[in-house]
Each structure stands twice: as C-alpha cells, then as structure tokens.
DOBA-295033 format. One record per residue: residue in one letter; z, x, y of N, C-alpha, C in turn. Coordinates in steps of 0.1 Angstrom, whole numbers, plus 5000, padded with zeros to 4 digits. Last residue first. Layout:
BEGIN
aZXYZXYZXY
...
end
This chain:
BEGIN
n919452427398918152487394917552577405
s921552307410921852427402920552497398
g920452077421920952177430921252307423
a920051907399918851957407919252077416
q922651857392921751927382920551987390
a923551717414924251837410923351927401
r921851497412921751587424922451717421
s922651377388921251427389921151527401
a925251307395925051407384923651467385
a924851117415925551247419925351347408
k923550917400922850987411923451117415
s925650847383924450907377923550977388
a927450737401927850857393926550917387
a926050517412926450627421926850747413
a925750347389924550407395924950527404
p928050397362927750337375926550417381
e926950407328927550477340927150397353
r927650167303926750227313927450297324
r928550137269928950147283927950217291
p926549937247927150067251927450067266
l927849617235926849697243927449837246
v930149567220928849517216927749587223
g932649647229931849737221930549687215
a934149507246934249467232933449557223
i933249617270934649637266934749607251
e930549527270930849667270932249697265
m931049257272930349307260930549457259
l932149237297932949207286932349257273
r929849307313931149397313931949367301
t928249087306927849227303929049317303
v929748887317929548887302929149027298
a929448947344930748937338930648947323
q926648917347927249047350928649057343
s925148737319925648747333926348887335
p922448807298923848797300924148807315
q919648617289920148717299921648697301
a917648597259918748547267919248657277
g915648697242915348687257916448627265
k916248757217915348637219915048617233
g918048957220916748987214915748877216
i920248807228919548897238918148937233
w920748687204920348607215919648687226
e921448907188920348827184919848747196
l923748997202922549077202921249007198
a925448777196925048807210923848897210
r925548797168924948677174924548707188
p926849047165925449027159924848907166
g929349007180928349097184926949077178
d931148767192930448787180929248877183
i933948877210932548837211931948867197
e936948867227936348857213934948797215
v939548997245938048977245937648967231
f942348957265941848937251940348917252
s944249197284943349077283942649077270
p947449317271946149327278945249207276
e948249007282948449147286948449237274
r946348717291947148797282947248937287
m944648617310946048597312946948677302
p941948627302942448727312943948717314
d940348577274941648527280942148637289
y937348477260937948577269939248517275
s935148447232936148397241936748517249
g931948357217933148437219934148377228
i929748197214929748317207930948407210
n928547877211929747947215929748077207
e925347747221926247807210927347877217
i924347587241923647597229924647647218
f926047347262925747477258925047477245
r926747137291926147157278925947307275
g929147267315928347157309927847197295
d930347427332931147377321930447267314
r928247497350929047597344929847547331
p925247297342926447337350927347427342
s921947427333923147347330924347387339
r919947607338920047487346921247407344
a920047797318920447837331920647717340
d921447697287920247687296920747717310
t923647927270923347797276922047807284
v926148057251924648067253924247927258
v929448157261928448067256927048097259
v932648237258931348307261930348217254
r935248067274934448087262933148157267
y938348157290936948127290936348137276
s941148047309940548117298939148077297
p943548017335942148017330942048097317
q945847867347945847937335944447947329
g945347707369946247827371946347907358
k944847437349944847487363945847597364
k944147527315944747447325944547507339
g940947577297942347607301942847517312
i937747717304938547617297940047657301
r934547797316935947797318936647687310
r932248007302932547857304934047847305
l930048277310931448227308931548077311
r926848327294927748327305929148267301
i923648397289924848407282925948417293
k920748177293921748267298922948277288
v917348107292918648097285919548207290
m915147917312915648047309917048027302
end
C-alpha cells in the first residue's frame, strides 16, 4: 500500500518535514517514491507547501494520506475542509428536532 506521510528532516529540537509518497512498509525517514511538499511548524505562522495536482494524482491512484497530511492538505487548500463528526451530528439532531 502506498501512503502520503511526513518525513522528518532538520536538526534536533528544530523539526521540519517533507510530505512524501512512500510504501507503507518503509521506515518514517527511509526510502520514498516522490517528494510532494514541505511543512515547517517552527515558523510563525507555520509554513505548509504541497503540490496539489501531484497529491491529488497520487490519491487518485490509491495512495492513503495520513491524518496529519490530510489536515495539512486542508490547510493548504488541496482538499476541502471537513466538519468534525460531533458538529455534523449536532447539526443533524437540530434539524431533526425542528421538523
């Protein structure tokens, strides 16, 4: 299975990450297929850069993004933002109660 996940780079105490497409069996910082972006949480505000067309192409081929990468893709505007499950349940209950 192919995953889209974060690969840590940077010095001790100063993390930064690359968004990579990799085989799920590879170690976190091991071999990868393609580098599609970067994330620097130490900047203020944090820096997120993802190649949207390449990311969507890999997702179309069946690659599974990790939870962290999914959040970063939503921040970068590659994927549409999703509502939290609790908020959508509350909205549906309120709508059902008004009928």
